[in-house]
MDTraj code that builds the backbone (N, CA, C; nanometers):
import mdtraj as md
import numpy as np

residues = "MET ILE THR LEU SER TRP LEU LEU LEU ILE ALA LEU VAL GLY GLY ALA LEU ALA LEU ILE ASP GLY ILE LEU ARG VAL ARG GLY ARG GLY ASN THR ILE VAL GLY ILE ILE GLU ILE VAL VAL ALA ALA LEU PHE VAL LEU SER LEU PHE LEU PRO GLY ILE PRO PHE GLY SER LEU VAL LEU ALA ILE ALA THR ILE ILE VAL ILE VAL VAL GLY MET VAL PHE ARG GLY ARG GLN GLY ILE GLY ILE ALA ILE ALA ALA LEU ALA VAL LEU VAL LEU TRP ILE VAL LEU VAL ASN ARG TRP LEU VAL ILE PRO GLY ILE ASN".split()
xyz = np.array([
    [10.3669, 9.6989, 10.3661],
    [10.3469, 9.6005, 10.5147],
    [10.3587, 9.7586, 10.5619],
    [10.2503, 9.8273, 10.6975],
    [10.2025, 9.9313, 10.7964],
    [10.2793, 9.8899, 10.9429],
    [10.3862, 9.9372, 10.9542],
    [10.4328, 9.8986, 11.1098],
    [10.3488, 10.0490, 11.2531],
    [10.2667, 10.0038, 11.2967],
    [10.2056, 10.0769, 11.4053],
    [10.3666, 10.1474, 11.5172],
    [10.3316, 10.2889, 11.4914],
    [10.4852, 10.3070, 11.5527],
    [10.4189, 10.4301, 11.6698],
    [10.4275, 10.5199, 11.7058],
    [10.3498, 10.6518, 11.8282],
    [10.4273, 10.7668, 11.6781],
    [10.4145, 10.7649, 11.6225],
    [10.4325, 10.8296, 11.4834],
    [10.3215, 10.8172, 11.3878],
    [10.3337, 10.7221, 11.3973],
    [10.1757, 10.6805, 11.3434],
    [10.0686, 10.7673, 11.3334],
    [10.0652, 10.6975, 11.4959],
    [9.9562, 10.7743, 11.5408],
    [9.9767, 10.9566, 11.6057],
    [9.9705, 10.9652, 11.5623],
    [10.0062, 11.1324, 11.5799],
    [9.9767, 11.1791, 11.5316],
    [10.0185, 11.1815, 11.3809],
    [9.9482, 11.1569, 11.2565],
    [9.8487, 11.1351, 11.2787],
    [9.8126, 11.0360, 11.2402],
    [9.6430, 11.0252, 11.2531],
    [9.5959, 11.0921, 11.2982],
    [9.6214, 11.0781, 11.4435],
    [9.5247, 11.1836, 11.5263],
    [9.5077, 11.3849, 11.5003],
    [9.6245, 11.3809, 11.4409],
    [9.5991, 11.5503, 11.3486],
    [9.5265, 11.5520, 11.1996],
    [9.5762, 11.4439, 11.1487],
    [9.5304, 11.4003, 11.0411],
    [9.2988, 11.3791, 11.0718],
    [9.2745, 11.3610, 11.1433],
    [9.1562, 11.3555, 11.1818],
    [9.1284, 11.3782, 11.2702],
    [9.1661, 11.5076, 11.3217],
    [9.1485, 11.6265, 11.3635],
    [9.0895, 11.7384, 11.2324],
    [9.2051, 11.7136, 11.2353],
    [9.1640, 11.8519, 11.1094],
    [9.0899, 11.7588, 11.0051],
    [9.0553, 11.6985, 10.9470],
    [8.9373, 11.6268, 10.8730],
    [8.7955, 11.6451, 10.9773],
    [8.8193, 11.6575, 11.1038],
    [8.6781, 11.6595, 11.1900],
    [8.6464, 11.8370, 11.1582],
    [8.7727, 11.9098, 11.1459],
    [8.7597, 12.0382, 11.1618],
    [8.7241, 12.1477, 11.0532],
    [8.7609, 12.0517, 10.8757],
    [8.6623, 12.0979, 10.7443],
    [8.5559, 12.0218, 10.7785],
    [8.4990, 11.8745, 10.8059],
    [8.3670, 11.8838, 10.8550],
    [8.2690, 12.0032, 10.8856],
    [8.3354, 12.0343, 11.0247],
    [8.2772, 12.1386, 11.0835],
    [8.2213, 12.2417, 11.0346],
    [8.3558, 12.2688, 10.9372],
    [8.3716, 12.4573, 10.8703],
    [8.3063, 12.4141, 10.7437],
    [8.2524, 12.2929, 10.6640],
    [8.1565, 12.3014, 10.6169],
    [8.0432, 12.3360, 10.6712],
    [7.9760, 12.2074, 10.7592],
    [7.8221, 12.2460, 10.8051],
    [7.7728, 12.3638, 10.8820],
    [7.8980, 12.4402, 10.9184],
    [7.8821, 12.5481, 11.0083],
    [7.8903, 12.6780, 10.9011],
    [7.8660, 12.7974, 11.0103],
    [7.8927, 12.9096, 10.9236],
    [8.0031, 12.9183, 10.8971],
    [8.1045, 12.8997, 10.9060],
    [8.2424, 12.9460, 10.8701],
    [8.2427, 12.9359, 10.7007],
    [8.3705, 12.9275, 10.6604],
    [8.4042, 12.9802, 10.4966],
    [8.3957, 12.7818, 10.4635],
    [8.3052, 12.8003, 10.3051],
    [8.3088, 12.6802, 10.3219],
    [8.3990, 12.5993, 10.2380],
    [8.4409, 12.7107, 10.1614],
    [8.5690, 12.6715, 9.9697],
    [8.6658, 12.5981, 10.1469],
    [8.6975, 12.7107, 10.2137],
    [8.8561, 12.6740, 10.2389],
    [8.8294, 12.4907, 10.3313],
    [8.7050, 12.5358, 10.3555],
    [8.6554, 12.4755, 10.4712],
    [8.6723, 12.2249, 10.3450],
    [8.6358, 12.3127, 10.1738],
    [8.6274, 12.1754, 10.1322],
    [8.7914, 12.1191, 10.1154],
    [8.9013, 12.2580, 10.1503],
    [8.9968, 12.2574, 10.0460],
    [9.0939, 12.2067, 10.1728],
    [9.0145, 12.1393, 10.3074],
    [9.0776, 12.1301, 10.4205],
    [9.0812, 12.0434, 10.4843],
    [8.9464, 11.9883, 10.4311],
    [8.9117, 11.8530, 10.4197],
    [8.9537, 11.7552, 10.3396],
    [8.9849, 11.8087, 10.1985],
    [9.0325, 11.7420, 10.0327],
    [9.2397, 11.6838, 10.1149],
    [9.2910, 11.8336, 10.1590],
    [9.4716, 11.8680, 10.1998],
    [9.4538, 11.7822, 10.3081],
    [9.3717, 11.7386, 10.3868],
    [9.3805, 11.6209, 10.5310],
    [9.3266, 11.5240, 10.4800],
    [9.2337, 11.4801, 10.3924],
    [9.2221, 11.3749, 10.3415],
    [9.3421, 11.2665, 10.2606],
    [9.3850, 11.3740, 10.2086],
    [9.5373, 11.3557, 10.1243],
    [9.6511, 11.2702, 10.1921],
    [9.6543, 11.4320, 10.3012],
    [9.7547, 11.3654, 10.3999],
    [9.7555, 11.2095, 10.5049],
    [9.5753, 11.2071, 10.5393],
    [9.5758, 11.0534, 10.6145],
    [9.6212, 10.9751, 10.4883],
    [9.5695, 10.9328, 10.3916],
    [9.6287, 10.8643, 10.2390],
    [9.7207, 10.8179, 10.2078],
    [9.8081, 10.9795, 10.2316],
    [9.9835, 10.9106, 10.2080],
    [10.0315, 10.8645, 10.3304],
    [9.9769, 10.8287, 10.4211],
    [10.0553, 10.7454, 10.5405],
    [10.0312, 10.6014, 10.5057],
    [9.9682, 10.5432, 10.4560],
    [9.8870, 10.4464, 10.4294],
    [9.9717, 10.3913, 10.2788],
    [9.9241, 10.5456, 10.1257],
    [9.9405, 10.4226, 10.0180],
    [10.1076, 10.4954, 9.9638],
    [10.1994, 10.4833, 9.9293],
    [10.3017, 10.5056, 9.8585],
    [10.2469, 10.5614, 9.7637],
    [10.1931, 10.6047, 9.6418],
    [10.1502, 10.6150, 9.5240],
    [10.0860, 10.7646, 9.5347],
    [10.0120, 10.8409, 9.6972],
    [10.0070, 10.9956, 9.6424],
    [10.1064, 11.0890, 9.6647],
    [10.0040, 11.1481, 9.5266],
    [10.2093, 11.2617, 9.5232],
    [10.2218, 11.3665, 9.6010],
    [10.3707, 11.4279, 9.5961],
    [10.3630, 11.5609, 9.7403],
    [10.4640, 11.4802, 9.8738],
    [10.3853, 11.3541, 9.9579],
    [10.4242, 11.3272, 10.0737],
    [10.4013, 11.3402, 10.1485],
    [10.3971, 11.2528, 10.2151],
    [10.3231, 11.3202, 10.4011],
    [10.3443, 11.4410, 10.4478],
    [10.4968, 11.4718, 10.4351],
    [10.5644, 11.6018, 10.4706],
    [10.4789, 11.6946, 10.4002],
    [10.4890, 11.7396, 10.2915],
    [10.4584, 11.8630, 10.2255],
    [10.2920, 11.8499, 10.2550],
    [10.1205, 11.7689, 10.2524],
    [10.0395, 11.7611, 10.2546],
    [10.0661, 11.7885, 10.4815],
    [10.1128, 11.7958, 10.5031],
    [10.0885, 11.8290, 10.6248],
    [10.1593, 11.9567, 10.6474],
    [10.1884, 11.9852, 10.5900],
    [10.2453, 12.1782, 10.5602],
    [10.1685, 12.2401, 10.5192],
    [10.0683, 12.1414, 10.4327],
    [9.9855, 12.2271, 10.3544],
    [9.7789, 12.2699, 10.3768],
    [9.8472, 12.1571, 10.4763],
    [9.7261, 12.1321, 10.5639],
    [9.6965, 12.2098, 10.7054],
    [9.8749, 12.2127, 10.7542],
    [9.8957, 12.3022, 10.8411],
    [9.8039, 12.4802, 10.8369],
    [9.8735, 12.4343, 10.6425],
    [9.8591, 12.6583, 10.6255],
    [9.6997, 12.6888, 10.6448],
    [9.6211, 12.5846, 10.5769],
    [9.4898, 12.5360, 10.5471],
    [9.3854, 12.5703, 10.7085],
    [9.4808, 12.5355, 10.7804],
    [9.3972, 12.5390, 10.9299],
    [9.4391, 12.6089, 10.9792],
    [9.5287, 12.6940, 10.9632],
    [9.5479, 12.8537, 10.9377],
    [9.4485, 12.9401, 10.9517],
    [9.4344, 12.9602, 10.8277],
    [9.3890, 13.0762, 10.6805],
    [9.2754, 13.0069, 10.7699],
    [9.1355, 12.9302, 10.7792],
    [9.0987, 12.9031, 10.8376],
    [9.0596, 12.9707, 10.9745],
    [9.1524, 12.9675, 11.0565],
    [9.1388, 12.9555, 11.1808],
    [9.1052, 13.1952, 11.2169],
    [9.2045, 13.2629, 11.0881],
    [9.1966, 13.3493, 11.0226],
    [9.0534, 13.4249, 10.9980],
    [9.0149, 13.3181, 10.9028],
    [8.8662, 13.3947, 10.8665],
    [8.7470, 13.3067, 10.9449],
    [8.7659, 13.2623, 11.0579],
    [8.6481, 13.1820, 11.1786],
    [8.6619, 13.2924, 11.2404],
    [8.7458, 13.3880, 11.3156],
    [8.7667, 13.4574, 11.4157],
    [8.7622, 13.3619, 11.5490],
    [8.6750, 13.3470, 11.6194],
    [8.6749, 13.2933, 11.7577],
    [8.6210, 13.1940, 11.7935],
    [8.5598, 13.2073, 11.7342],
    [8.4507, 13.1194, 11.7356],
    [8.4920, 12.9343, 11.6758],
    [8.4777, 12.8753, 11.7359],
    [8.4761, 12.7271, 11.7722],
    [8.5967, 12.6581, 11.7225],
    [8.6889, 12.7259, 11.7198],
    [8.9142, 12.6937, 11.6655],
    [8.9238, 12.6266, 11.7862],
    [8.8988, 12.5427, 11.8963],
    [8.9370, 12.4175, 11.9817],
    [8.9908, 12.3231, 11.8474],
    [8.9063, 12.2616, 11.8320],
    [8.9342, 12.1736, 11.7518],
    [9.0519, 12.1745, 11.6793],
    [9.0356, 12.3369, 11.5585],
    [9.1562, 12.3609, 11.4836],
    [9.2749, 12.3849, 11.5330],
    [9.2745, 12.4167, 11.6912],
    [9.4385, 12.4124, 11.7721],
    [9.4711, 12.2774, 11.7494],
    [9.3768, 12.1889, 11.8251],
    [9.4282, 12.1466, 11.8683],
    [9.5166, 11.9943, 11.7031],
    [9.4096, 11.9986, 11.6209],
    [9.5075, 11.9077, 11.5093],
    [9.6218, 11.9797, 11.4996],
    [9.6398, 12.1835, 11.4741],
    [9.7322, 12.2451, 11.4313],
    [9.8872, 12.2164, 11.5360],
    [9.8174, 12.1177, 11.6890],
    [9.9383, 12.1434, 11.7336],
    [10.0159, 12.0176, 11.6875],
    [9.9154, 11.8935, 11.7528],
    [9.9285, 11.7591, 11.6874],
    [10.0407, 11.7843, 11.5976],
    [9.9770, 11.8474, 11.4820],
    [10.0565, 11.8328, 11.2891],
    [10.1397, 11.9465, 11.3120],
    [10.2191, 12.0416, 11.4129],
    [10.3236, 12.1214, 11.4088],
    [10.4292, 11.9898, 11.5381],
    [10.4326, 11.9382, 11.5892],
    [10.4858, 11.7951, 11.6294],
    [10.5016, 11.6887, 11.6293],
    [10.4317, 11.6499, 11.4987],
    [10.4193, 11.5062, 11.4094],
    [10.5286, 11.5648, 11.3370],
    [10.5573, 11.6744, 11.2856],
    [10.5833, 11.8312, 11.1597],
    [10.8443, 11.7588, 11.2213],
    [10.8137, 11.7925, 11.3351],
    [10.9029, 11.8045, 11.4458],
    [11.0063, 11.6930, 11.4864],
    [10.9162, 11.6178, 11.5135],
    [10.9237, 11.4800, 11.5367],
    [10.9670, 11.3756, 11.4356],
    [10.9338, 11.4234, 11.3151],
    [10.9565, 11.3547, 11.1928],
    [11.0486, 11.4383, 11.1239],
    [11.0981, 11.5458, 11.1320],
    [11.2063, 11.5772, 11.0737],
    [11.3649, 11.5746, 11.1968],
    [11.2643, 11.4888, 11.2367],
    [11.4025, 11.4622, 11.3748],
    [11.4877, 11.5813, 11.4398],
    [11.4004, 11.7340, 11.4124],
    [11.4525, 11.8603, 11.5474],
    [11.4466, 11.8383, 11.6740],
    [11.3174, 11.6884, 11.7250],
    [11.3670, 11.6623, 11.8881],
    [11.3582, 11.5148, 11.8067],
    [11.4672, 11.5020, 11.8820],
    [11.4432, 11.3412, 11.9774],
    [11.4338, 11.2602, 12.0388],
    [11.3378, 11.2157, 12.0843],
    [11.2469, 11.1793, 12.1951],
    [11.2900, 10.9454, 12.1549],
    [11.3854, 10.9160, 12.2599],
    [11.3061, 10.7961, 12.2272],
    [11.1760, 10.7335, 12.2991],
    [11.1795, 10.6289, 12.2030],
    [11.0964, 10.5918, 12.1522],
    [10.9796, 10.5758, 12.1390],
    [10.9937, 10.6989, 12.1079],
    [10.8498, 10.7943, 11.9897],
    [10.9603, 10.7519, 11.8513],
    [11.0672, 10.8425, 11.8862],
    [11.1345, 10.8342, 11.6834],
    [11.2342, 10.7768, 11.6758],
])
top = md.Topology()
chain = top.add_chain()
for i, resn in enumerate(residues, 1):
    res = top.add_residue(resn, chain, resSeq=i)
    for name in ("N", "CA", "C"):
        top.add_atom(name, md.element.get_by_symbol(name[0]), res)
traj = md.Trajectory(xyz[None], top)
């Protein structure tokens, strides 16, 4: 049974933004290999939120997604990094809240 919570919504937004960034990277003039890796890792991250059988778990896949986004931002340059920065910020926020490094009553 899936419980709707603020942490789940934050993770879904971060995963969706990472997927959109990967799709735009594949369709645009960016590095397509990084885009394909980003799509795969972000899709596995979103699936790991709902399915328990996904290897590595949500936390490791979130960290892998962040690494791929940073690598993509380095290779892309300064063009079109708004979605990548938003996905990066939301995923880092999710990692901080899931590990209880910052406790906000009502969210975690």
